[in-house]
NUPAVO-126815 format. One record per residue (C-alpha): residue number from 1; z, x, y. Coordinates in Angstrom, 2 decimals. Layout:
<vexpa i="NUM" c3="Z" c1="X" c2="Y"/>
...
END
This chain:
<vexpa i="1" c3="170.06" c1="-128.53" c2="-52.65"/>
<vexpa i="2" c3="169.69" c1="-130.72" c2="-56.37"/>
<vexpa i="3" c3="171.21" c1="-134.49" c2="-55.83"/>
<vexpa i="4" c3="173.38" c1="-135.36" c2="-57.91"/>
<vexpa i="5" c3="175.10" c1="-139.45" c2="-58.28"/>
<vexpa i="6" c3="178.48" c1="-140.25" c2="-57.40"/>
<vexpa i="7" c3="178.82" c1="-144.25" c2="-58.14"/>
<vexpa i="8" c3="176.57" c1="-146.59" c2="-58.57"/>
<vexpa i="9" c3="176.59" c1="-149.78" c2="-55.98"/>
<vexpa i="10" c3="175.26" c1="-153.57" c2="-55.94"/>
<vexpa i="11" c3="174.03" c1="-154.51" c2="-53.21"/>
<vexpa i="12" c3="172.05" c1="-157.89" c2="-51.74"/>
<vexpa i="13" c3="168.37" c1="-156.92" c2="-51.27"/>
<vexpa i="14" c3="167.02" c1="-156.21" c2="-48.16"/>
<vexpa i="15" c3="163.34" c1="-158.04" c2="-47.06"/>
<vexpa i="16" c3="160.52" c1="-155.50" c2="-45.86"/>
<vexpa i="17" c3="157.70" c1="-156.74" c2="-43.58"/>
<vexpa i="18" c3="154.24" c1="-155.85" c2="-45.29"/>
<vexpa i="19" c3="153.26" c1="-152.92" c2="-44.58"/>
<vexpa i="20" c3="149.68" c1="-152.13" c2="-42.87"/>
<vexpa i="21" c3="147.07" c1="-149.65" c2="-43.30"/>
<vexpa i="22" c3="147.93" c1="-147.72" c2="-40.50"/>
<vexpa i="23" c3="148.57" c1="-145.09" c2="-42.71"/>
<vexpa i="24" c3="146.93" c1="-141.88" c2="-41.28"/>
<vexpa i="25" c3="144.20" c1="-140.24" c2="-43.36"/>
<vexpa i="26" c3="145.61" c1="-136.81" c2="-42.79"/>
<vexpa i="27" c3="148.60" c1="-137.87" c2="-45.03"/>
<vexpa i="28" c3="146.41" c1="-139.45" c2="-47.59"/>
<vexpa i="29" c3="144.73" c1="-136.02" c2="-47.83"/>
<vexpa i="30" c3="147.97" c1="-134.36" c2="-47.90"/>
<vexpa i="31" c3="149.09" c1="-136.63" c2="-51.24"/>
<vexpa i="32" c3="146.08" c1="-136.20" c2="-52.78"/>
<vexpa i="33" c3="146.43" c1="-132.52" c2="-52.94"/>
<vexpa i="34" c3="148.72" c1="-133.65" c2="-55.53"/>
<vexpa i="35" c3="179.09" c1="-109.51" c2="-31.92"/>
<vexpa i="36" c3="182.76" c1="-109.49" c2="-30.46"/>
<vexpa i="37" c3="182.22" c1="-112.17" c2="-28.17"/>
<vexpa i="38" c3="180.91" c1="-115.82" c2="-27.56"/>
<vexpa i="39" c3="177.70" c1="-115.31" c2="-25.83"/>
<vexpa i="40" c3="176.18" c1="-118.67" c2="-24.60"/>
<vexpa i="41" c3="171.84" c1="-118.70" c2="-25.21"/>
<vexpa i="42" c3="170.05" c1="-120.80" c2="-22.28"/>
<vexpa i="43" c3="169.12" c1="-124.45" c2="-23.20"/>
<vexpa i="44" c3="165.04" c1="-123.44" c2="-22.92"/>
<vexpa i="45" c3="164.61" c1="-120.85" c2="-25.19"/>
<vexpa i="46" c3="161.63" c1="-118.36" c2="-25.16"/>
<vexpa i="47" c3="158.22" c1="-119.36" c2="-26.70"/>
<vexpa i="48" c3="158.69" c1="-119.31" c2="-29.88"/>
<vexpa i="49" c3="155.52" c1="-118.00" c2="-31.52"/>
<vexpa i="50" c3="157.44" c1="-114.67" c2="-29.44"/>
<vexpa i="51" c3="160.98" c1="-114.92" c2="-30.86"/>
<vexpa i="52" c3="162.70" c1="-117.02" c2="-33.78"/>
<vexpa i="53" c3="165.82" c1="-117.42" c2="-31.41"/>
<vexpa i="54" c3="166.33" c1="-121.18" c2="-31.16"/>
<vexpa i="55" c3="165.22" c1="-122.98" c2="-34.11"/>
<vexpa i="56" c3="165.35" c1="-126.64" c2="-34.54"/>
<vexpa i="57" c3="164.46" c1="-127.36" c2="-37.85"/>
<vexpa i="58" c3="164.05" c1="-129.63" c2="-40.40"/>
<vexpa i="59" c3="163.23" c1="-129.77" c2="-44.52"/>
<vexpa i="60" c3="160.52" c1="-131.92" c2="-45.02"/>
<vexpa i="61" c3="159.56" c1="-131.43" c2="-48.53"/>
<vexpa i="62" c3="160.24" c1="-134.77" c2="-49.16"/>
<vexpa i="63" c3="157.44" c1="-136.49" c2="-46.30"/>
<vexpa i="64" c3="154.61" c1="-136.17" c2="-48.51"/>
<vexpa i="65" c3="156.17" c1="-138.52" c2="-51.19"/>
<vexpa i="66" c3="157.40" c1="-140.66" c2="-48.46"/>
<vexpa i="67" c3="153.95" c1="-140.71" c2="-46.72"/>
<vexpa i="68" c3="152.10" c1="-141.95" c2="-50.17"/>
<vexpa i="69" c3="154.93" c1="-144.91" c2="-50.49"/>
<vexpa i="70" c3="153.57" c1="-145.93" c2="-47.26"/>
<vexpa i="71" c3="156.37" c1="-145.91" c2="-45.08"/>
<vexpa i="72" c3="156.20" c1="-146.18" c2="-41.48"/>
<vexpa i="73" c3="158.79" c1="-144.89" c2="-39.06"/>
<vexpa i="74" c3="159.66" c1="-146.04" c2="-35.13"/>
<vexpa i="75" c3="162.02" c1="-144.27" c2="-32.35"/>
<vexpa i="76" c3="164.72" c1="-145.30" c2="-30.65"/>
<vexpa i="77" c3="162.92" c1="-149.01" c2="-29.50"/>
<vexpa i="78" c3="161.87" c1="-149.76" c2="-32.40"/>
<vexpa i="79" c3="157.82" c1="-148.57" c2="-31.77"/>
<vexpa i="80" c3="156.23" c1="-147.22" c2="-34.51"/>
<vexpa i="81" c3="155.60" c1="-143.12" c2="-34.88"/>
<vexpa i="82" c3="153.70" c1="-140.57" c2="-36.42"/>
<vexpa i="83" c3="156.68" c1="-138.98" c2="-37.69"/>
<vexpa i="84" c3="154.62" c1="-135.01" c2="-37.29"/>
<vexpa i="85" c3="154.53" c1="-136.12" c2="-33.43"/>
<vexpa i="86" c3="157.48" c1="-137.21" c2="-33.14"/>
<vexpa i="87" c3="159.83" c1="-134.50" c2="-34.25"/>
<vexpa i="88" c3="157.82" c1="-132.14" c2="-31.95"/>
<vexpa i="89" c3="158.77" c1="-134.52" c2="-29.09"/>
<vexpa i="90" c3="162.46" c1="-134.30" c2="-29.95"/>
<vexpa i="91" c3="162.86" c1="-130.17" c2="-29.73"/>
<vexpa i="92" c3="161.78" c1="-129.58" c2="-33.55"/>
<vexpa i="93" c3="159.94" c1="-126.50" c2="-33.74"/>
<vexpa i="94" c3="160.21" c1="-125.32" c2="-37.10"/>
<vexpa i="95" c3="159.88" c1="-127.15" c2="-40.45"/>
<vexpa i="96" c3="161.06" c1="-125.92" c2="-43.96"/>
<vexpa i="97" c3="159.02" c1="-127.27" c2="-47.48"/>
<vexpa i="98" c3="160.17" c1="-126.74" c2="-50.59"/>
<vexpa i="99" c3="157.82" c1="-125.18" c2="-53.22"/>
<vexpa i="100" c3="157.80" c1="-125.08" c2="-57.29"/>
<vexpa i="101" c3="155.84" c1="-123.08" c2="-59.13"/>
<vexpa i="102" c3="153.98" c1="-125.46" c2="-61.40"/>
<vexpa i="103" c3="156.42" c1="-129.09" c2="-60.83"/>
<vexpa i="104" c3="155.72" c1="-131.46" c2="-63.38"/>
<vexpa i="105" c3="156.12" c1="-134.30" c2="-61.50"/>
<vexpa i="106" c3="154.22" c1="-135.02" c2="-57.57"/>
<vexpa i="107" c3="156.04" c1="-133.21" c2="-55.08"/>
<vexpa i="108" c3="155.58" c1="-129.40" c2="-53.83"/>
<vexpa i="109" c3="152.99" c1="-127.79" c2="-55.81"/>
<vexpa i="110" c3="151.41" c1="-125.30" c2="-53.94"/>
<vexpa i="111" c3="148.48" c1="-127.23" c2="-53.02"/>
<vexpa i="112" c3="150.72" c1="-130.16" c2="-51.85"/>
<vexpa i="113" c3="152.93" c1="-127.82" c2="-49.38"/>
<vexpa i="114" c3="149.96" c1="-126.01" c2="-47.85"/>
<vexpa i="115" c3="147.99" c1="-128.65" c2="-47.11"/>
<vexpa i="116" c3="151.00" c1="-130.25" c2="-44.92"/>
<vexpa i="117" c3="151.73" c1="-126.83" c2="-43.44"/>
<vexpa i="118" c3="148.10" c1="-126.43" c2="-42.40"/>
<vexpa i="119" c3="148.81" c1="-129.85" c2="-40.61"/>
<vexpa i="120" c3="152.37" c1="-129.03" c2="-39.44"/>
<vexpa i="121" c3="150.18" c1="-125.26" c2="-37.80"/>
<vexpa i="122" c3="147.44" c1="-127.42" c2="-35.93"/>
<vexpa i="123" c3="150.48" c1="-129.23" c2="-34.82"/>
<vexpa i="124" c3="152.26" c1="-126.42" c2="-33.28"/>
<vexpa i="125" c3="154.89" c1="-126.23" c2="-35.17"/>
<vexpa i="126" c3="156.61" c1="-123.05" c2="-37.48"/>
<vexpa i="127" c3="156.18" c1="-123.24" c2="-41.31"/>
<vexpa i="128" c3="159.35" c1="-122.25" c2="-43.22"/>
<vexpa i="129" c3="158.83" c1="-122.02" c2="-47.10"/>
<vexpa i="130" c3="161.58" c1="-122.11" c2="-49.60"/>
<vexpa i="131" c3="160.27" c1="-120.59" c2="-52.50"/>
<vexpa i="132" c3="162.46" c1="-121.60" c2="-55.12"/>
<vexpa i="133" c3="160.58" c1="-119.65" c2="-58.48"/>
<vexpa i="134" c3="161.17" c1="-122.47" c2="-60.30"/>
<vexpa i="135" c3="159.07" c1="-125.15" c2="-61.63"/>
<vexpa i="136" c3="162.67" c1="-127.84" c2="-60.37"/>
<vexpa i="137" c3="165.17" c1="-127.04" c2="-58.25"/>
<vexpa i="138" c3="166.77" c1="-124.39" c2="-57.82"/>
<vexpa i="139" c3="170.35" c1="-124.29" c2="-56.56"/>
<vexpa i="140" c3="174.05" c1="-122.79" c2="-57.25"/>
<vexpa i="141" c3="174.08" c1="-124.41" c2="-60.47"/>
<vexpa i="142" c3="170.27" c1="-124.57" c2="-61.89"/>
<vexpa i="143" c3="168.21" c1="-121.28" c2="-61.36"/>
<vexpa i="144" c3="166.04" c1="-121.86" c2="-64.00"/>
<vexpa i="145" c3="162.51" c1="-119.39" c2="-64.54"/>
<vexpa i="146" c3="159.12" c1="-121.08" c2="-64.14"/>
<vexpa i="147" c3="157.74" c1="-122.45" c2="-68.23"/>
<vexpa i="148" c3="155.06" c1="-120.23" c2="-67.45"/>
<vexpa i="149" c3="157.20" c1="-117.13" c2="-67.08"/>
<vexpa i="150" c3="159.52" c1="-118.19" c2="-69.86"/>
<vexpa i="151" c3="159.63" c1="-115.57" c2="-72.82"/>
<vexpa i="152" c3="158.16" c1="-112.99" c2="-70.78"/>
<vexpa i="153" c3="159.07" c1="-108.87" c2="-71.04"/>
<vexpa i="154" c3="160.88" c1="-108.27" c2="-67.63"/>
<vexpa i="155" c3="158.15" c1="-105.37" c2="-66.65"/>
<vexpa i="156" c3="155.92" c1="-108.46" c2="-67.16"/>
<vexpa i="157" c3="158.26" c1="-111.01" c2="-65.14"/>
<vexpa i="158" c3="157.67" c1="-108.67" c2="-62.42"/>
<vexpa i="159" c3="154.12" c1="-108.26" c2="-62.35"/>
<vexpa i="160" c3="154.18" c1="-111.86" c2="-62.21"/>
<vexpa i="161" c3="156.56" c1="-112.17" c2="-59.69"/>
<vexpa i="162" c3="154.54" c1="-110.09" c2="-57.49"/>
<vexpa i="163" c3="151.06" c1="-111.66" c2="-57.80"/>
<vexpa i="164" c3="152.23" c1="-115.26" c2="-57.54"/>
<vexpa i="165" c3="154.64" c1="-114.08" c2="-53.80"/>
<vexpa i="166" c3="151.17" c1="-113.27" c2="-52.62"/>
<vexpa i="167" c3="149.34" c1="-115.49" c2="-53.67"/>
<vexpa i="168" c3="151.24" c1="-117.89" c2="-51.96"/>
<vexpa i="169" c3="151.52" c1="-116.01" c2="-48.76"/>
<vexpa i="170" c3="147.86" c1="-115.61" c2="-49.00"/>
<vexpa i="171" c3="147.56" c1="-119.38" c2="-49.14"/>
<vexpa i="172" c3="150.26" c1="-120.75" c2="-46.88"/>
<vexpa i="173" c3="150.61" c1="-117.78" c2="-44.07"/>
<vexpa i="174" c3="154.57" c1="-118.82" c2="-43.50"/>
<vexpa i="175" c3="156.55" c1="-117.69" c2="-39.98"/>
<vexpa i="176" c3="160.01" c1="-117.41" c2="-42.75"/>
<vexpa i="177" c3="160.20" c1="-117.23" c2="-46.18"/>
<vexpa i="178" c3="162.95" c1="-117.86" c2="-48.10"/>
<vexpa i="179" c3="163.25" c1="-115.24" c2="-51.27"/>
<vexpa i="180" c3="164.90" c1="-118.19" c2="-53.72"/>
<vexpa i="181" c3="166.94" c1="-121.60" c2="-52.88"/>
<vexpa i="182" c3="170.79" c1="-121.68" c2="-52.54"/>
<vexpa i="183" c3="170.97" c1="-117.87" c2="-54.88"/>
<vexpa i="184" c3="174.51" c1="-117.73" c2="-55.65"/>
<vexpa i="185" c3="173.98" c1="-116.39" c2="-59.32"/>
<vexpa i="186" c3="171.11" c1="-114.87" c2="-58.48"/>
<vexpa i="187" c3="167.90" c1="-116.94" c2="-59.28"/>
<vexpa i="188" c3="165.21" c1="-116.18" c2="-62.05"/>
<vexpa i="189" c3="167.80" c1="-116.68" c2="-64.94"/>
<vexpa i="190" c3="168.34" c1="-115.23" c2="-67.43"/>
<vexpa i="191" c3="166.53" c1="-112.42" c2="-66.00"/>
<vexpa i="192" c3="168.31" c1="-112.06" c2="-62.31"/>
<vexpa i="193" c3="171.54" c1="-113.46" c2="-63.16"/>
<vexpa i="194" c3="174.19" c1="-112.00" c2="-61.03"/>
<vexpa i="195" c3="177.30" c1="-112.05" c2="-63.58"/>
<vexpa i="196" c3="174.97" c1="-110.41" c2="-66.30"/>
<vexpa i="197" c3="173.07" c1="-107.79" c2="-64.62"/>
<vexpa i="198" c3="173.54" c1="-107.65" c2="-60.67"/>
<vexpa i="199" c3="170.64" c1="-104.74" c2="-60.74"/>
<vexpa i="200" c3="168.25" c1="-106.81" c2="-62.19"/>
<vexpa i="201" c3="168.82" c1="-109.36" c2="-59.41"/>
<vexpa i="202" c3="168.49" c1="-107.08" c2="-56.78"/>
<vexpa i="203" c3="164.99" c1="-105.44" c2="-57.85"/>
<vexpa i="204" c3="163.49" c1="-109.00" c2="-58.42"/>
<vexpa i="205" c3="164.70" c1="-109.33" c2="-54.97"/>
<vexpa i="206" c3="163.08" c1="-106.61" c2="-53.44"/>
<vexpa i="207" c3="160.25" c1="-106.94" c2="-54.80"/>
<vexpa i="208" c3="159.14" c1="-110.57" c2="-53.81"/>
<vexpa i="209" c3="160.56" c1="-109.11" c2="-50.52"/>
<vexpa i="210" c3="158.32" c1="-105.66" c2="-50.50"/>
<vexpa i="211" c3="155.11" c1="-108.48" c2="-51.42"/>
<vexpa i="212" c3="156.36" c1="-110.75" c2="-48.30"/>
<vexpa i="213" c3="155.91" c1="-107.60" c2="-46.14"/>
<vexpa i="214" c3="152.74" c1="-106.43" c2="-48.16"/>
<vexpa i="215" c3="151.31" c1="-109.85" c2="-46.70"/>
<vexpa i="216" c3="152.66" c1="-109.87" c2="-43.16"/>
<vexpa i="217" c3="154.84" c1="-107.43" c2="-41.86"/>
<vexpa i="218" c3="155.47" c1="-110.11" c2="-39.52"/>
<vexpa i="219" c3="157.27" c1="-112.89" c2="-41.63"/>
<vexpa i="220" c3="160.43" c1="-113.28" c2="-41.42"/>
<vexpa i="221" c3="162.70" c1="-112.75" c2="-44.71"/>
<vexpa i="222" c3="165.82" c1="-115.44" c2="-45.62"/>
<vexpa i="223" c3="168.25" c1="-115.15" c2="-47.67"/>
<vexpa i="224" c3="170.12" c1="-118.30" c2="-48.74"/>
<vexpa i="225" c3="173.55" c1="-118.65" c2="-50.23"/>
<vexpa i="226" c3="175.32" c1="-122.35" c2="-50.73"/>
<vexpa i="227" c3="178.62" c1="-122.04" c2="-48.51"/>
<vexpa i="228" c3="180.01" c1="-120.25" c2="-45.26"/>
<vexpa i="229" c3="183.68" c1="-119.41" c2="-46.15"/>
<vexpa i="230" c3="182.43" c1="-117.27" c2="-49.35"/>
<vexpa i="231" c3="179.36" c1="-115.77" c2="-47.66"/>
<vexpa i="232" c3="180.66" c1="-112.68" c2="-46.88"/>
<vexpa i="233" c3="181.06" c1="-111.23" c2="-50.58"/>
<vexpa i="234" c3="176.94" c1="-112.37" c2="-51.43"/>
<vexpa i="235" c3="175.80" c1="-110.70" c2="-48.55"/>
<vexpa i="236" c3="177.99" c1="-107.40" c2="-48.89"/>
<vexpa i="237" c3="175.73" c1="-106.89" c2="-52.31"/>
<vexpa i="238" c3="172.49" c1="-107.51" c2="-50.19"/>
<vexpa i="239" c3="173.25" c1="-104.14" c2="-47.60"/>
<vexpa i="240" c3="170.61" c1="-102.05" c2="-49.44"/>
<vexpa i="241" c3="168.35" c1="-105.37" c2="-49.32"/>
<vexpa i="242" c3="165.37" c1="-105.35" c2="-46.69"/>
<vexpa i="243" c3="165.68" c1="-109.05" c2="-44.96"/>
<vexpa i="244" c3="165.84" c1="-110.84" c2="-41.65"/>
<vexpa i="245" c3="167.83" c1="-114.00" c2="-41.65"/>
<vexpa i="246" c3="171.05" c1="-115.16" c2="-43.75"/>
<vexpa i="247" c3="170.30" c1="-118.61" c2="-44.23"/>
<vexpa i="248" c3="173.28" c1="-121.10" c2="-45.16"/>
<vexpa i="249" c3="174.07" c1="-123.98" c2="-46.17"/>
<vexpa i="250" c3="176.99" c1="-126.31" c2="-44.83"/>
<vexpa i="251" c3="177.78" c1="-129.57" c2="-46.39"/>
<vexpa i="252" c3="181.13" c1="-130.77" c2="-45.67"/>
<vexpa i="253" c3="181.48" c1="-132.61" c2="-48.98"/>
<vexpa i="254" c3="181.12" c1="-129.04" c2="-50.86"/>
<vexpa i="255" c3="181.92" c1="-126.19" c2="-48.17"/>
<vexpa i="256" c3="184.82" c1="-127.53" c2="-46.05"/>
<vexpa i="257" c3="185.76" c1="-129.99" c2="-43.69"/>
<vexpa i="258" c3="187.36" c1="-127.61" c2="-41.11"/>
<vexpa i="259" c3="184.78" c1="-126.97" c2="-38.80"/>
<vexpa i="260" c3="187.12" c1="-124.53" c2="-36.67"/>
<vexpa i="261" c3="187.30" c1="-122.63" c2="-40.12"/>
<vexpa i="262" c3="183.71" c1="-122.82" c2="-39.99"/>
<vexpa i="263" c3="183.25" c1="-121.34" c2="-37.22"/>
<vexpa i="264" c3="185.17" c1="-118.66" c2="-37.29"/>
<vexpa i="265" c3="183.15" c1="-117.54" c2="-40.87"/>
<vexpa i="266" c3="180.15" c1="-117.82" c2="-38.58"/>
<vexpa i="267" c3="181.35" c1="-115.38" c2="-36.29"/>
<vexpa i="268" c3="183.15" c1="-112.87" c2="-38.87"/>
<vexpa i="269" c3="179.72" c1="-112.78" c2="-40.38"/>
<vexpa i="270" c3="177.43" c1="-112.32" c2="-37.04"/>
<vexpa i="271" c3="180.24" c1="-109.07" c2="-36.54"/>
<vexpa i="272" c3="179.70" c1="-107.86" c2="-40.20"/>
<vexpa i="273" c3="176.23" c1="-108.02" c2="-40.86"/>
<vexpa i="274" c3="173.32" c1="-107.09" c2="-39.16"/>
<vexpa i="275" c3="170.98" c1="-109.81" c2="-39.43"/>
<vexpa i="276" c3="170.65" c1="-113.33" c2="-37.48"/>
<vexpa i="277" c3="171.98" c1="-116.38" c2="-38.96"/>
<vexpa i="278" c3="170.78" c1="-119.86" c2="-39.66"/>
<vexpa i="279" c3="172.60" c1="-122.62" c2="-41.05"/>
<vexpa i="280" c3="169.68" c1="-123.77" c2="-43.17"/>
<vexpa i="281" c3="171.04" c1="-127.04" c2="-44.80"/>
<vexpa i="282" c3="172.80" c1="-129.62" c2="-43.70"/>
<vexpa i="283" c3="173.32" c1="-133.31" c2="-43.05"/>
<vexpa i="284" c3="175.90" c1="-136.09" c2="-42.25"/>
<vexpa i="285" c3="175.76" c1="-140.12" c2="-42.81"/>
<vexpa i="286" c3="175.28" c1="-142.63" c2="-40.30"/>
<vexpa i="287" c3="176.75" c1="-145.34" c2="-42.76"/>
<vexpa i="288" c3="178.93" c1="-145.54" c2="-45.92"/>
<vexpa i="289" c3="176.15" c1="-148.45" c2="-46.60"/>
<vexpa i="290" c3="173.04" c1="-148.54" c2="-49.06"/>
<vexpa i="291" c3="169.57" c1="-150.12" c2="-48.97"/>
<vexpa i="292" c3="168.43" c1="-149.69" c2="-52.66"/>
<vexpa i="293" c3="169.91" c1="-149.37" c2="-55.65"/>
<vexpa i="294" c3="169.86" c1="-145.61" c2="-55.95"/>
<vexpa i="295" c3="174.04" c1="-143.98" c2="-55.76"/>
<vexpa i="296" c3="174.43" c1="-142.23" c2="-52.76"/>
<vexpa i="297" c3="176.01" c1="-138.40" c2="-52.49"/>
<vexpa i="298" c3="178.06" c1="-139.35" c2="-50.08"/>
<vexpa i="299" c3="179.95" c1="-142.74" c2="-50.04"/>
<vexpa i="300" c3="183.47" c1="-142.58" c2="-49.62"/>
<vexpa i="301" c3="185.69" c1="-141.69" c2="-46.65"/>
<vexpa i="302" c3="187.50" c1="-138.64" c2="-48.65"/>
<vexpa i="303" c3="183.46" c1="-137.13" c2="-48.22"/>
<vexpa i="304" c3="183.88" c1="-137.41" c2="-44.25"/>
<vexpa i="305" c3="185.74" c1="-135.31" c2="-41.62"/>
<vexpa i="306" c3="187.60" c1="-138.08" c2="-39.89"/>
<vexpa i="307" c3="188.59" c1="-138.89" c2="-37.39"/>
<vexpa i="308" c3="186.76" c1="-137.26" c2="-35.46"/>
<vexpa i="309" c3="183.24" c1="-138.09" c2="-37.10"/>
<vexpa i="310" c3="182.82" c1="-141.44" c2="-38.84"/>
<vexpa i="311" c3="180.45" c1="-142.57" c2="-40.78"/>
<vexpa i="312" c3="178.33" c1="-143.94" c2="-38.11"/>
<vexpa i="313" c3="175.31" c1="-143.14" c2="-35.51"/>
<vexpa i="314" c3="177.70" c1="-141.99" c2="-32.98"/>
<vexpa i="315" c3="179.63" c1="-140.10" c2="-35.93"/>
<vexpa i="316" c3="176.45" c1="-138.45" c2="-36.75"/>
<vexpa i="317" c3="175.56" c1="-137.31" c2="-33.55"/>
<vexpa i="318" c3="178.56" c1="-135.93" c2="-32.72"/>
<vexpa i="319" c3="178.94" c1="-133.30" c2="-36.07"/>
<vexpa i="320" c3="175.05" c1="-132.52" c2="-35.43"/>
<vexpa i="321" c3="175.92" c1="-131.98" c2="-31.73"/>
<vexpa i="322" c3="178.56" c1="-129.59" c2="-32.81"/>
<vexpa i="323" c3="176.51" c1="-128.05" c2="-35.24"/>
<vexpa i="324" c3="174.13" c1="-127.23" c2="-32.31"/>
<vexpa i="325" c3="176.86" c1="-126.04" c2="-30.34"/>
<vexpa i="326" c3="178.20" c1="-123.24" c2="-32.81"/>
<vexpa i="327" c3="174.18" c1="-122.18" c2="-32.87"/>
<vexpa i="328" c3="174.68" c1="-121.89" c2="-29.31"/>
<vexpa i="329" c3="178.00" c1="-119.98" c2="-28.77"/>
<vexpa i="330" c3="177.04" c1="-116.90" c2="-31.34"/>
<vexpa i="331" c3="174.15" c1="-114.80" c2="-30.46"/>
<vexpa i="332" c3="173.14" c1="-113.90" c2="-34.07"/>
<vexpa i="333" c3="173.04" c1="-117.39" c2="-34.99"/>
<vexpa i="334" c3="169.32" c1="-118.52" c2="-33.60"/>
<vexpa i="335" c3="169.23" c1="-122.52" c2="-35.28"/>
<vexpa i="336" c3="169.78" c1="-124.84" c2="-37.55"/>
<vexpa i="337" c3="167.30" c1="-126.88" c2="-40.46"/>
<vexpa i="338" c3="168.72" c1="-130.88" c2="-41.15"/>
<vexpa i="339" c3="167.81" c1="-131.70" c2="-44.57"/>
<vexpa i="340" c3="166.56" c1="-135.05" c2="-45.58"/>
<vexpa i="341" c3="165.89" c1="-136.73" c2="-42.50"/>
<vexpa i="342" c3="163.38" c1="-138.50" c2="-43.52"/>
<vexpa i="343" c3="164.87" c1="-139.40" c2="-47.18"/>
<vexpa i="344" c3="164.89" c1="-143.20" c2="-46.31"/>
<vexpa i="345" c3="165.25" c1="-146.30" c2="-48.83"/>
<vexpa i="346" c3="161.16" c1="-145.31" c2="-49.50"/>
<vexpa i="347" c3="160.53" c1="-146.54" c2="-52.59"/>
<vexpa i="348" c3="161.49" c1="-150.23" c2="-52.04"/>
<vexpa i="349" c3="164.54" c1="-151.82" c2="-52.55"/>
<vexpa i="350" c3="165.54" c1="-152.12" c2="-55.51"/>
<vexpa i="351" c3="164.09" c1="-148.84" c2="-57.48"/>
<vexpa i="352" c3="166.40" c1="-146.61" c2="-59.75"/>
<vexpa i="353" c3="164.86" c1="-143.65" c2="-58.43"/>
<vexpa i="354" c3="164.80" c1="-144.76" c2="-54.86"/>
<vexpa i="355" c3="166.95" c1="-142.39" c2="-52.21"/>
<vexpa i="356" c3="170.34" c1="-141.01" c2="-52.77"/>
<vexpa i="357" c3="170.14" c1="-139.75" c2="-49.11"/>
<vexpa i="358" c3="169.35" c1="-142.95" c2="-47.20"/>
<vexpa i="359" c3="172.67" c1="-142.99" c2="-45.53"/>
<vexpa i="360" c3="172.24" c1="-138.92" c2="-44.31"/>
<vexpa i="361" c3="168.57" c1="-139.54" c2="-43.10"/>
<vexpa i="362" c3="167.94" c1="-139.65" c2="-39.21"/>
<vexpa i="363" c3="166.04" c1="-142.77" c2="-39.72"/>
<vexpa i="364" c3="168.57" c1="-146.06" c2="-39.62"/>
<vexpa i="365" c3="167.80" c1="-149.20" c2="-42.51"/>
<vexpa i="366" c3="165.13" c1="-150.45" c2="-40.42"/>
<vexpa i="367" c3="163.52" c1="-147.05" c2="-40.22"/>
<vexpa i="368" c3="164.36" c1="-146.66" c2="-37.02"/>
<vexpa i="369" c3="165.52" c1="-143.53" c2="-35.34"/>
<vexpa i="370" c3="168.77" c1="-142.45" c2="-34.54"/>
<vexpa i="371" c3="170.88" c1="-140.70" c2="-31.69"/>
<vexpa i="372" c3="171.52" c1="-137.61" c2="-33.64"/>
<vexpa i="373" c3="167.95" c1="-136.47" c2="-32.49"/>
<vexpa i="374" c3="169.58" c1="-134.97" c2="-30.21"/>
<vexpa i="375" c3="170.85" c1="-132.31" c2="-30.93"/>
<vexpa i="376" c3="167.24" c1="-130.88" c2="-31.41"/>
<vexpa i="377" c3="166.96" c1="-131.27" c2="-27.77"/>
<vexpa i="378" c3="167.65" c1="-127.89" c2="-26.80"/>
END
């Protein structure tokens, strides 16, 4: 998703202890690569290598940048941790990574994503690759074609799409591939804009998926829609597309605060479509406070689900536990992913380009693990 800003607050700077020289060498290498009735699931899932059931995931696309800034994380007892080892110990089994075609700034390049993906695999974590097919954020408001592909004839664009998808698959070999990010209006605009040329949009989707299948027949293919309540319309247009998983973003601020309504929508999707469902993005604040000079996306009471889920450590945990329950009680809902768990205020207290997600991270302002991690322990 693309980070928006809502308002600017003044704060008192918070002192930090000096960072030691304990950042792992691997991190330096990483950045240098510049049914009708509910069905309960068992608490202990089958081995993840044999099934996609019970996906406990994080989007860690900012992790290389956080590591580059030298940030260290702590467990709930304030002991220093290696973040990737810690998330696995908490029950996370899958990591989602954003890939941009030719980013203009550090982050989300093929070299960087590939480097992190290999580290994750070595640690026994599955890789969920989010192909934005853009040089920057792709979301319902932005689906910009990579600069390298702009102005191409449509036939050449299709060849470029195939070649790029093949290269990425060969390089990273992910377990899940997401074709586009929050593709409500299509992707690769103007070529694949649904409102102007739905046929062309679907052809581009099909070509990318065909290339994924040709490279790895075991890789699961996801289509990602931002929202839940209106997802039926979108996926009704996709009935002739070959994909395995419906990915849905759910943030109360944008997609509704009635969790019963959200649950009913998910149940309806599961009844109407054969694909599995993953809540591909969600998050919730543990405070409405702030820890740097950057505006936070969620910063007002009206952004919350009150009174049940206040902006507190317990409120964040309760919200995520409820998301987990939605997953556990519907057979086709196979998991969820938390977005921005690592997005603490990592660029310094006074940076104007700090983290606007700091109060929705899964670490507090002392970088200590919050209680919400319990939701990942299926």
